[in-house]
Structures are given as C-alpha cells and as structure tokens.
N, C-alpha and C positions, 0 to 999 in steps of 0.2 A: 478406270483401269482395273482389270481383274487382279485379285491378290493371288500370288503364287507361293506355294510351299516348296522350298528348295529340294526337299527329299521326296515329295509326292510323286507317284507313278501313274501313268496313263496306259491302260492296257491296249494292246494292238488288236485284241479280239482273236489272236492266234496263240493258244497256250504254249506251243513249242517255241515261238518267238519270244514271248514274255519271259520264259525261263532262261533265255540267253542274255537278257538285259535287266536283271534284278527286278523282274515283275512288270516291266513296261517302259515306255518312253518317259524321260524326265518331263514333268509337267511344264508347259510353256516353252518347250524346246522346238527347234527347227531341225528336222531330220530329213536327209536325202534318202531316197529309195532308188538305187541305181541298177541297171541291167539292160540287156538287149530286148528288143521287141519280142513279145510272145512268151516271156519268161514267167509272167504272173504278177507284175507290179500293180496293175489296175485291180486285180482280185484282192491283193493284199490291202489296197486302199479301201475296198468295199468292206472288208472285215473291220478295219479301223473305224469307219463311219458307223457301221451297224452297232459296234460295241458302245460307241458314244451315245447313240440314240437310245439303246436299251437302258443306259444309265440316266436318261432324261436330259442329256445334253443336246444342244443344237449344233449341227454339223453342216459344213458347206463343202461341196465338191465342184471344182472348176475343171471342166474338160475342154481342152483345146485341140484334141487330136481326132476325136470320134464324133460322128453325128449321133443324135439322141437315139435313133432307131438301133444303132449298133450297141449302145449301152444297154437298152432294154433287151436286146437279143442275148447279150452276155449274161444279164441277170436271170433270164429265163432258164439258163443252163445251170444255175446254182439253186440249191434247196432254200437258201436264205434270201434269194433274190426278191421273193414276194414280200418279205419282211421289210426290205429296204424301200420298196415302193409304198408300203403301208405307212412307214415312218415319213416318207416324202409327203404323203397326203396330209399327215398330221403336223407337218411343218418342222419336224425334228431333223430331217435331212433335206437340204436344199441342193439340187443339182443344177448348176449353171453351165449350159452347153452353148458354145459360141462357134459360129462360122468365122473364118478369119476376117471377112469383110465387116461383120458386126464387131468383132473383137478390136479391130483397129480403131473404132470410134470410142470405145469405152475403157481401153486398157489402163490409161493414166489414172483413172479414178477408181478402178475396180477394187483393189485391195483396201483403199480407204473406206469405201462404202460398206465392205464386209466388216471392217474393224469398228465401224460406227454402231453395229448391232452388238451390244454388250452381252447378249445371250449366247452368241457363238463362241464355242470353246475348242472346236476341232476344225481344221482346214486342210483340204487336199488340193494341190495344184498338179494336174495331170495333162501334159507334162510341163515342168518348169522351163525346160529348154524352149518350148513353144511360146512361152510368155514373152521371150525376147526376139522372136522371129520378125515381128513387125514393129519393133521399137527402134526406128530410125536406122535399121541395118547394123545395129551394134554387134550382133553375133556373127557378122560376115567378114569382119576385118581383124587383122592381127596387129594393127598399128598401136603404138604405145598410148596415144591419145584415146583411141577407142577402148583399149583395155581398161584405162582409168575410169572412163565413163561407165563401162559395164560393171566394174567393181562397185562404183558408187550406187548404181541402180540396184544391184543385188543387196548391198549393205542397207540401203534405205528400206527395201522390202522386208528384210530380216528384222530391222529395228522396229518396224511397225508391228510385225507379228509378235515379237517378244513383249513390247510395251502393252499390248492388248491381252497378253497371257494366252495366246492361241497356241495350242499344241499342233504343229504344222508338219505335214508330210508332203514332200516334193518328189515326184517321180522324175528321174533323170535318165535320158536315153544315152547309152554309151556306144551305140553303133550307127549314129546318124552322121550327117555332114557337118555337124557343129564342130568347130575347132576344139582340139583337146584342152586349150586353156580355159574354155567355158566351164567344163566339168571340174577342172583343176581348181579354179577359183571357188566354185560352189562347194567342192569337197573340203576345202580349207576353211570356209566360213560357216558351214553348218555345225550344229552341236553334235550331230551324230550322222552316221551313214551306214545303211544296211544294203548289202549287195546281193542280188539274185543273179544266178548265172547258170549256163548250161555246161556240163562236162560230158565228154564222150569216152566211155570205156567199152567200146563195142556197141553199147546202146546209150541213148541220151539220158543223162541224169541231171535233174535240177538240184542246185545247192544254194544254201543261204549262209552268208558270212557277215558278221558285224565288224565293219572296218574300223569304226570308232563310235564311242558313245560317252559323252562327258558325264561326269558325276555318277559313273556306273562301273560296277565290276562286271565286265562283259565276258561272254564265252569266247575263248581264244582260238577256236578252230571252226571250220565250216561243217554244216550238217545237211543231209539230203532232205528234200521235201517233194511232196507230190500234190497234184491238183486234181480234184474230183468234184463230185456233186456237192460235197460239203465245203468246197473251197480248198484252202491250203492246209496241208497237214505235214508238220515237221517230223522226221523220223530219227530215231536214235541209231547211232552206228552199231552194226553188229559186231 
C-alpha cells in the first residue's frame, strides 16, 4: 500500500484551480468533478493526468462514454494533446476505453486490477455514473434495497482507491437520466467535489466552484473559466 502524507497536495495541472484548494487535491483523496455535458470535465481530467505524467507518475484514465477516436479527436484540439499521447507510448498514461459490451465482462475486477499496480498514483473514471449503468441495474431503481446496494458498491470502490493511495478524480454527470439520489450519495461520500457549470448572462459563461474539499481551506465563491487550445484557464473576477 502506498504511503500517504496527510497534508501533501496533488496538483490538478490547472494553476487557477490549485489556487482555489490550497495548492491541489489532498493526496489519496477521492474527488468528484460534476457538471453538465460539454462543460469541460474531460479536459479537466486530461490536465490532471498530464500533470501526473510530467512528475513521473503513472496515471490511468478509464473512459466509458466515448470511443477512442473521439478521445483522439479531442486531444488533437489541445496543444498538450500530443504530450498525452507521448506519455501514453511511454506507459506513464494508460487510457482504458471500453464499449459497454466489453465493460460488462470486466467491470467487477477492473478497479482491483488497477489497484494491483503499485506504480499507479492517479486514476480518472469518466464517467463514474457510467460505471453503474450495467451493474445489475442498480442505478435504475429507487427502492430502499437497491439504494443500500448502490451505497455499498460505491463505498467498496472508494475504500479500494483510498487504501491504495490513489488520488482519484470521478466525473459526474448531473443532467443525465440517473436518479438524483445517485449523485447525492456520491457527493456525500467523496472527499471533495468541484463543480463546473454554465451560466447565462446574455452570453454563456463557464464557472467553477469548489463545493467541498476535506482538509482544505477552499475558495468560497465561484470563478469564471475559459476553454481554448491550452485547455482550461481560470479567470479572476474583474
């Protein structure tokens, strides 16, 4: 098991975000990244993975929503996309992309197999909602029995991440058909949650807000951010 320093920080790779959370995510924490589709969650995750690879860490990205060609297309639109692909060739970033048919066959052992590799320090699951889509229909019912089962499954996953010292980023969709209790349970159980959202003031503006972050003196209001060739850039309020 990897040793964790309680006060150590893991940079997100986005300077403006790190400044909102005492320099980065708490080492070994499980953090949710919530927001609607298209707001920039996957790009945020790429910053996080690239930062780890630059530091010599081994990082794993599990994608359950996009085919590999879409990931490559998105990377081609980012200046640092070629760096991610180079680190993938070197084995520092591992991109695991599954069709739902393939995922159904391996989901029970997936996290355990990742945890067995003691060199992995950063994990992204994009999206975490999707992880439960084909787990015996747990995410489709609001019965008390199913809620208990769902909570146990999430808790077991989080325990595994924490025991292995993985700093884990889970993207969470909040505009899907998933029942509200799914995100409610996850929001309660994660160590931190960063929310990306769209606001409309005549024109569309993206904003970032740290909803919670344990062991952290966090920024207490939202900030605007933009997405360009360099990825995500957090702006100061004028």
